[in-house]
C-alpha positions in Angstrom: -20.4 -1.4 -8.3 -19.9 2.1 -9.7 -16.8 2.6 -11.8 -13.5 2.9 -9.9 -11.1 5.7 -10.7 -7.6 6.2 -9.4 -6.0 9.6 -9.0 -3.2 11.4 -7.2 -4.3 12.2 -3.6 -4.8 15.7 -2.4 -4.7 17.1 1.2 -8.5 16.9 1.3 -8.2 13.1 0.9 -6.1 12.6 4.0 -9.0 12.0 6.5 -10.5 9.4 4.1 -7.1 7.8 3.6 -6.6 7.6 7.4 -10.0 5.9 7.7 -9.2 3.3 5.1 -5.9 2.6 6.8 -7.5 2.0 10.2 -10.3 -0.1 8.7 -7.9 -2.2 6.7 -5.6 -2.9 9.7 -8.5 -3.8 11.9 -9.7 -6.2 9.2 -6.3 -7.8 8.3 -4.5 -8.0 11.6 -6.7 -9.5 14.4 -4.8 -12.3 15.9 -1.6 -10.9 14.5 -1.4 -7.6 16.3 -2.8 -7.1 19.8 -6.5 -6.2 19.9 -5.7 -3.3 22.2 -3.4 -1.8 19.6 -5.9 -2.1 16.8 -8.6 -0.6 19.1 -6.4 2.5 19.8 -5.6 3.2 16.2 -6.5 6.8 15.3 -7.9 7.9 12.0 -6.7 11.4 12.8 -3.1 10.3 13.5 -3.0 8.2 10.3 -4.5 11.1 8.3 -1.8 13.5 9.6 0.9 11.1 8.4 -0.5 10.8 4.9 -1.1 14.5 4.7 2.6 15.0 5.4 3.5 12.5 2.6 1.2 14.4 0.2 2.7 17.8 1.2 6.2 16.6 0.3 5.2 15.2 -3.0 5.4 11.5 -2.4 3.3 9.3 -4.7 0.0 8.9 -2.8 -2.9 7.7 -4.9 -6.6 7.1 -4.0 -9.2 4.8 -5.6 -12.6 6.3 -5.6 -16.1 5.3 -6.6 -19.5 6.9 -6.8 -20.4 10.5 -6.4 -18.8 12.6 -4.9 -16.0 10.0 -5.2 -15.8 8.0 -2.0 -12.2 6.8 -1.2 -12.2 3.0 -1.1 -8.5 2.4 -1.2 -5.1 4.0 -1.5 -1.4 3.3 -2.2 1.8 5.2 -1.6 5.3 5.0 -3.0 8.7 6.7 -2.9 12.3 6.1 -3.7 13.7 3.3 -1.5 16.2 3.9 1.2 19.8 2.8 0.9 20.2 -0.9 1.3 16.7 -1.8 0.0 16.3 -4.6 -2.5 15.0 -2.2 -5.2 15.1 1.4 -6.3 11.5 2.2 -5.4 9.3 1.2 -2.5 5.6 0.7 -2.4 4.9 1.9 1.1 1.2 1.1 1.4 -1.6 -0.5 -0.4 -5.0 -0.8 1.3 -8.5 -1.5 0.0 -11.7 -1.6 2.0 -13.0 -5.1 2.4 -16.2 -4.5 0.3 -14.0 -3.6 -2.7 -11.4 -6.4 -2.6 -11.1 -8.9 -5.5 -12.5 -6.3 -7.9 -9.2 -5.0 -9.4 -8.9 -2.0 -7.1 -5.6 -3.1 -5.6 -4.2 -4.0 -9.0 -5.1 -0.4 -10.2 -3.5 1.2 -7.2 -0.3 -0.9 -7.5 -0.1 0.0 -11.2 -0.4 3.8 -10.4 2.3 3.5 -7.7 4.5 1.6 -10.1 4.0 4.2 -12.8 4.9 7.0 -10.3 8.1 5.1 -9.4 9.0 4.7 -13.1 8.4 8.4 -13.7 10.9 9.3 -10.9 13.5 7.0 -12.4 13.1 3.7 -10.4 13.6 0.6 -12.5 12.6 -1.9 -9.8 10.2 -1.9 -6.8 9.6 -3.7 -3.6 7.3 -3.7 -0.6 7.2 -5.1 2.9 4.3 -7.2 4.1 3.8 -9.1 7.3 4.4 -12.8 6.7 1.2 -13.6 8.6 -0.9 -11.1 6.6 -3.6 -13.2 5.0 -3.8 -11.0 1.9 0.0 -11.2 1.1 -0.7 -13.8 -1.6 -2.1 -10.9 -3.8 1.5 -9.9 -4.4 2.4 -13.5 -5.5 -0.4 -13.4 -7.9 0.9 -10.1 -9.4 4.4 -11.4 -9.9 6.1 -10.2 -6.8 8.8 -12.6 -5.4 9.6 -12.8 -1.7 13.3 -12.1 -1.5 14.0 -11.2 2.1 12.7 -11.8 5.6 13.3 -9.3 8.4 12.2 -9.4 12.1 10.4 -6.3 13.3 8.9 -5.1 16.6 5.4 -3.8 16.4 2.9 -3.0 19.1 5.2 -4.7 21.6 5.4 -8.0 19.8 8.0 -9.7 17.4 6.8 -10.2 13.8 8.4 -11.3 10.5 8.0 -9.1 7.4 8.7 -10.2 3.9 10.1 -8.1 1.1 8.4 -8.7 -2.2 10.4 -7.7 -5.3 9.5 -6.7 -8.8 12.9 -6.5 -10.5 11.5 -4.7 -13.5 9.1 -1.9 -12.7 6.8 -2.6 -15.7 5.8 -5.9 -14.0 3.7 -3.9 -11.6 1.2 -3.2 -14.4 1.7 -6.3 -16.4 4.4 -5.2 -18.8 6.9 -7.9 -19.5 10.1 -6.0 -20.3 12.2 -9.1 -20.9 
């Protein structure tokens, strides 16, 4: 595999981010979300949402490899909303299947965490579907499930888990205790 680099996303990255989002959901959620919902996902609609996040300055990062720098994963982060279990929220973290278990997710999570630290967040959390088969990645990186919450998605009831890193440095392996 070519070296992987992570950088802040630009508006030009939005279509590739949308494509990674759709591919990751179609890979991770069969049997969890309705097939009809997954089939109707739109790269263009997802790209538009990420373009809006990039425009307002949220922390959106892409992992790229090769020349001219194919987007193989992305993460996004922002200040958490009131009532959240931490000051910062990792909103998304997706990596294409062919690039999993190669450190790409870890790099993206570290960049999102560094962004949150730079904007003054001392802790971070994220939501993940309880039935997501890749959620154990967060356990491996020191996240602790601290809250369950029911949600409605695509017309069905699901349970999401909040994973917490009480000290932001834990997102990149820094033990601050």
